[in-house]
C-alpha positions in Angstrom: -67.5 -55.5 -7.2 -68.3 -56.0 -11.0 -65.1 -53.2 -11.9 -63.0 -55.3 -9.3 -63.6 -58.7 -11.7 -63.4 -56.2 -14.6 -59.8 -54.9 -13.6 -58.5 -58.2 -11.8 -59.6 -60.4 -14.8 -58.0 -57.9 -17.0 -55.4 -57.9 -15.0 -54.5 -61.4 -15.0 -56.0 -62.5 -18.8 -53.4 -59.9 -20.1 -50.4 -61.4 -18.7 -51.5 -64.8 -19.3 -48.0 -65.4 -20.9 -45.9 -63.6 -18.8 -43.2 -65.1 -16.2 -39.8 -64.8 -15.8 -37.6 -67.3 -17.7 -34.6 -70.8 -16.2 -31.3 -70.2 -17.3 -30.7 -73.8 -17.0 -33.4 -75.2 -19.4 -33.7 -77.5 -21.9 -34.2 -76.6 -24.9 -37.7 -77.3 -26.9 -37.7 -78.6 -30.8 -39.0 -75.5 -32.6 -40.6 -76.6 -35.5 -43.3 -78.7 -32.6 -45.1 -75.4 -32.2 -45.6 -75.3 -35.9 -49.4 -75.3 -36.4 -52.9 -74.5 -35.3 -53.6 -75.2 -31.9 -56.6 -75.4 -29.9 -57.0 -74.2 -26.3 -58.8 -77.0 -23.4 -57.9 -75.9 -20.7 -57.0 -72.5 -18.9 -56.7 -72.1 -15.2 -55.3 -69.8 -12.8 -54.7 -68.3 -9.2 -54.0 -65.2 -8.2 -52.9 -62.9 -4.8 -53.3 -59.3 -5.5 -53.1 -56.5 -2.4 -53.4 -52.9 -3.2 -53.3 -50.0 -0.8 -54.2 -46.9 -1.2 -55.9 -44.1 1.1 -53.8 -46.3 3.7 -56.3 -49.1 3.4 -55.1 -52.5 2.1 -57.5 -54.5 -0.6 -56.1 -58.4 -0.3 -57.9 -60.9 -3.0 -57.8 -63.8 -3.7 -58.8 -64.8 -7.7 -58.8 -68.3 -8.9 -60.0 -69.0 -13.0 -61.4 -71.7 -15.3 -62.0 -71.4 -18.5 -64.3 -73.9 -19.9 -66.3 -73.9 -24.0 -63.5 -73.6 -25.2 -63.2 -72.4 -29.3 -59.9 -70.7 -29.1 -57.5 -70.9 -31.2 -54.1 -69.9 -31.7 -51.8 -70.6 -35.0 -47.9 -70.2 -35.1 -46.8 -70.3 -38.6 -43.2 -70.6 -39.9 -42.6 -67.5 -40.5 -42.5 -66.4 -36.4 -46.5 -64.3 -36.9 -49.2 -65.7 -35.4 -52.7 -65.5 -35.1 -55.4 -66.2 -31.8 -59.1 -66.0 -32.3 -62.0 -67.3 -30.7 -63.7 -67.6 -27.4 -64.8 -69.4 -24.0 -66.2 -69.0 -20.8 -64.7 -67.9 -17.3 -65.9 -69.1 -13.7 -63.8 -67.0 -11.4 -64.1 -67.7 -7.5 -61.9 -66.0 -4.9 -62.4 -64.0 -1.6 -61.7 -59.8 -0.9 -60.2 -59.6 2.6 -60.9 -63.5 3.6 -64.5 -62.8 2.9 -66.0 -65.2 -0.2 -67.4 -63.6 -3.6 -69.9 -65.3 -5.7 -68.8 -67.1 -8.3 -68.3 -64.7 -11.6 -69.2 -66.2 -14.5 -68.4 -64.5 -17.9 -67.4 -65.2 -22.0 -64.6 -64.2 -23.4 -65.2 -64.1 -27.3 -64.4 -62.3 -30.5 -60.8 -62.7 -29.7 -59.1 -62.0 -33.4 -55.7 -60.7 -32.9 -52.1 -61.3 -34.4 -48.2 -61.0 -33.4 -45.0 -62.7 -33.7 -43.3 -65.3 -31.7 -39.9 -66.9 -30.6 -38.4 -69.7 -29.0 -35.5 -69.6 -26.4 -34.9 -72.8 -24.5 -38.1 -73.4 -22.4 -38.9 -69.9 -23.1 -42.3 -68.6 -25.5 -42.5 -65.1 -26.2 -45.4 -63.6 -27.9 -46.5 -60.7 -29.1 -50.8 -60.6 -30.0 -52.1 -63.1 -27.7 -54.5 -62.3 -25.5 -57.2 -64.4 -24.1 -58.8 -61.0 -22.8 -61.8 -59.5 -25.1 -60.3 -57.1 -27.1 -59.4 -56.7 -31.1 -56.1 -55.5 -32.9 -57.0 -52.4 -33.0 -56.3 -52.3 -29.3 -54.3 -55.2 -28.6 -51.3 -55.8 -31.9 -50.4 -52.3 -32.2 -50.2 -51.8 -28.2 -48.8 -55.2 -26.7 -45.2 -55.5 -25.2 -44.2 -59.4 -25.8 -44.5 -62.0 -23.1 -42.5 -64.9 -22.2 -44.5 -68.0 -20.7 -42.3 -71.1 -19.8 -42.9 -74.4 -22.3 -44.2 -76.9 -19.8 -44.6 -79.7 -22.2 -44.4 -79.4 -25.8 -44.9 -83.3 -28.3 -46.5 -83.3 -31.5 -50.2 -83.7 -29.6 -49.8 -81.3 -27.4 -48.7 -77.8 -25.5 -48.9 -76.5 -22.3 -47.5 -73.4 -21.1 -47.3 -71.9 -17.5 -47.2 -68.0 -16.7 -46.3 -66.8 -13.5 -47.6 -63.7 -12.8 -45.6 -62.1 -9.7 -45.6 -58.8 -9.3 -46.7 -57.8 -13.2 -48.9 -54.7 -13.9 -50.1 -54.6 -17.7 -48.4 -53.0 -20.3 -49.1 -49.1 -20.5 -51.0 -49.4 -17.1 -50.5 -46.8 -14.6 -51.8 -46.9 -11.2 -52.8 -43.2 -10.0 -50.1 -41.5 -7.6 -50.0 -43.0 -4.2 -51.2 -47.0 -4.4 -49.7 -49.5 -4.2 -49.5 -52.8 -6.3 -48.6 -56.6 -6.6 -50.2 -58.8 -7.8 -48.6 -63.4 -7.5 -49.7 -65.9 -9.2 -49.9 -68.8 -11.6 -51.4 -68.6 -15.1 -51.6 -72.6 -17.0 -52.9 -73.0 -20.5 -52.9 -76.3 -22.3 -53.4 -76.4 -26.0 -54.1 -79.9 -28.7 -53.3 -79.8 -31.5 -55.9 -79.4 -34.8 -52.9 -79.5 -37.8 
């Protein structure tokens, strides 16, 4: 069960910034994002189906962050730095049976990357909410895109869609069919 929790958490958290764009999205003021932001909310829900060897595993999961000490700085030169920690509680079901709430601490996040905005789409590399560092993440990170649902002088909220998301570089062994669907919402408040 711990291995399943780790896989699901890594998949979901790696794609916290992954969603589809919309063609008719309003532009957001790119200048508003520059500065340091502190995470104040992180929630997600997922539905995952894995089929292998004639067996199917269906899982549903909900995650909620707390005790946030996680900041992202968006620099004017379109680079970013993300670091900090927070607690995460995951609840859900596997094949319809409830699993015990799983509590963990995501700590020692220390990454950097680049960002851009097109319409209401925030594309970034180097942001992660997983417990990894630059040596693993920055050199291997692919860009991911999320929808900015709120951006003003004090609040940044992004929503990510996990539809059929598979982590970059992750390959399932032959014969395994995998689908994920879900949404994550991350809210930040401006530090400076």
